[in-house]
N, C-alpha and C positions, 0 to 999 in steps of 0.2 A: 763089804766082806761077806763071805758065805756064812760064817759063824756069827753074823751080827743079828740080834733078835729082831723080829719083825716091827716091833715098836720103834726102834731107833732107825729103821730103814725108811724115812719119809722124804718125799719130794723125788722119788726115783723116776717117776713119770706122770703124765696127766690122768692115769687111770688106777693109781694105787690108792685112791680114796683120800688123800690129804692135799692141802694146798700149802705152798711156801712160796717164797720170793721167786723162784725159777718159774713155777706155774703162774703166777701173776703175770710175768713177762710174756709168757707164751699166749695167755687167753685174755690179757688186758686186766683191768681192774676187776676183782671178784670180791663180792661181799660174802664174808664168812661169817653166819650168825653166832652168837654166843650161845653158850649152853642154855642159858636161861630162855633165849629166844626161840629155842627149837620146840615144835609141836611134839608132844608125846600121846600118842594114839591109845596108850594103856590107861590115861588119866581120864576118867569119865567127866570130871569138872571141867576139861580144858576143851575149848572148842578151836576148831581150824581156822587160820587167818586167811581171808580172801582178799586178792587184789580188787579195788573197786571197778576195774573194767570186767573182771572176771564175774564180780558179783552182779553187775548190770546185765551182762550175758544170760546168768543163770535166770534172772527175773524177766527176760524177754525185752528189756529195754534198749538192747543194742540194734533192734530193728524188728521188722514185722515177722510175726511167727506164722506158721502153717495154720494154726488154729485159731486165728484171729476172728473175731465175731463180725459178720458182714452187717453193718447198718443200712436199714431200708427205710428211708424217710419219704413222706409225701413232697410231691413236687412244689406244692403251695399250701400254705398254712390254711388258708380258707377257700372255699368254692368261688368261682366266678358268678357273677350276676345272671348268667345264662344258666348255669347248674343249679344256684342257690334256691331257685324258685321250685325245684322238683324234689326237694329234701325236706322231710317232715322234721320237727324240732328235736326228737329224740335220736335221730340218725346221726353217725358220726362220718364225716368226710374223710376219705383216704386219699383222693387225688382224681385227676381227670386227665386225658390225653387226646391231642388230635392225630389224626391220621399221618403216616409218614409223608414227606414231600414227594416221594415216588408216585404218589396219588395223583399228581398235577403233571406228571411228566409229558403226557400226550396233549393235553390242553395248551401247555406253555410251548411244546413244539409246533403245534398248529398255528398258535400266535406268531411265533418267529417266522415260519415259512410264509404265512401269509403276508407278513410284513416285507419281506424280500421279493416275493411275487410280485406285490403291488408296485414296489420301485422299478422292478425291471420291465413290467407289462406297460407301466405308465411312460417309460422312455421310449418303448416302441410305438405306443399310441400317439405320441407326439408327432411321429412322422407321417400319419394317416389322415386323410381328409375327415374322418368320422371319429378321431381320436378323442374329441371333447365327450361324446357319449360313452365311449368305451372306458374312458378315465372315471366317469361317474359310477358307472357300474362296478368298476374294481373297488373304488372308494367304498360303496355300499356293501361289497362282499367282505371288505377288510373289516368294517364296522361291526358286520354280524359275528366274524371270528372273534374280534375283541370282545363283543358282547358275552359270547359265550365262554371265552376265557374268565371275564370277571365274575360270570355266575358260577363256574367251577371253583374259583377261589373263595368266593363268599360262602358256598356250600361247604368247602372243607374247613373254613374258619368256625362255622356254626355246628359241625359235626363232632361231638364229643363222646368218648367212652369213659364212664365214670364208676368208680368203685368206692362203696361205703362199708361199714361194718355189718350191713343187712343185705345188701344186693349188688349187683352190677347192672349199670343201665348204658343205653346208648340213645343220645339225642341227635336228631338229624332233621334237615329241611330248612328252607327258609321262609317260604309262604305258607305251605303245609307242614306244620311241625310234627315229628314222629318222636314217640317217647317210648322205648322198648326196654323191658327190665326183666331180670331173673333173680330170685332170692337165692342167697348162698347156701341155705340149707335144702334147697330143692336142686343142686347142682350135683349130678352124680358121675360126670367125667367130665374132663377139661383137657385140652391139649392144644398146642400151636404148632403151625406148619411153616417151614421157611424153605423156599426155593434157593438155588445157588446164589441169585442175584440178592435175595432177601438176607442170606447169610453175610454177603459182602457189605450191603448197606444197612444192615441191622434193622429189619422189619419182618413181620411175619402175619399170619392169619390165625386167630383164635377160634376154636370150635368148642361150644359148650353143650353139653348134654344134659337134659333134665328128666326127672321120672315122668312127667306129663307127655302126652302125644303132640300137642299143639305148643310150640316155642315161639313167643314172641322175639327172643333173641338167641340166636344159635351161632351164627358165623360172623365175625368182625374181621374184615381185612385190613391190611396195611398199618397194623399198629406197631408203634416204634418200640425198640428195647423189649422184645418179647420175652426174653428169658427173666429180665428184671420184673416185669409185669406178671409174668406167670407165678414168681416167687411171692409177690405181693399177695395175689389172690389167694394162694394155697396157704400162707401164713394167716391169713384173715379167717380162712375156713377152719384151720386145724389149732392155731395158737392165737386166739382172740385176746386172751389176758396177757401174751407177751407183747402184742401190739400195743394195747392200751398201756402197758407199763412204760414202753419206749417212748410213747407220744405224751407221757406225763399225765395220763388218766388213771383212773382206778381199774387195777387189773381185776380185782375180785368182782366188781360190778359187772364189767364185760362177761367175765364167765358166768355169772348167775344169769345174765340175759341170754348168753348162748344155750345154756342148759334149759332154760325155760321155753327158748324155741324148739329145742329138740323133742320136748315133751309134749 
């Protein structure tokens, strides 16, 4: 009725601010909290009630957050026997890397082509009168190519780029061993370059600049994961205490050593 007081016109529709049996049929089962269960914002001693899923979302447990800390850990806990002989006792090992497998693409291609060429020419030589001598020469040529391939694979295996808390090093060579190093304190500029193929296969060339004119270690090609390696070196240069804390060492001790090296 038109003259009925507002407080008596309850249940006229879903938007009248009240719930009755007709609204329950329209919306399904609706839980209407009691007066004691309602949150009073004017009461300073009362805290709002959160659903457990909402609380987990506020705490960031529902999934990864954009501000998640990226953990950078060494590939191995200890240096290999090849690298350990070049580290002094107070030096802390951070990681070692071989060149990307793209470094071996041409030797492997030469070995595959030489194998197919040997089979094809040997079949032709069998039809000739001097086929025996030709087959012998082809086998010697194939062995020479396979020897070259084995040498390049062995050289790739012994070639390492090493990072410690003091310096970067490069160890190379099988018979004549070469060890080049640059202290981190002397690195004035560092960058890495990636060709379009390097971006696809995830490798790059590191270029290190030092204050000195003669540099034993300046350009290191075909390093895998160049962006991650770049972050490792930069963090070691600018945040040595953070690296030590993450590795489980003493961050204060590392910071004192870094400052002593600067002085």
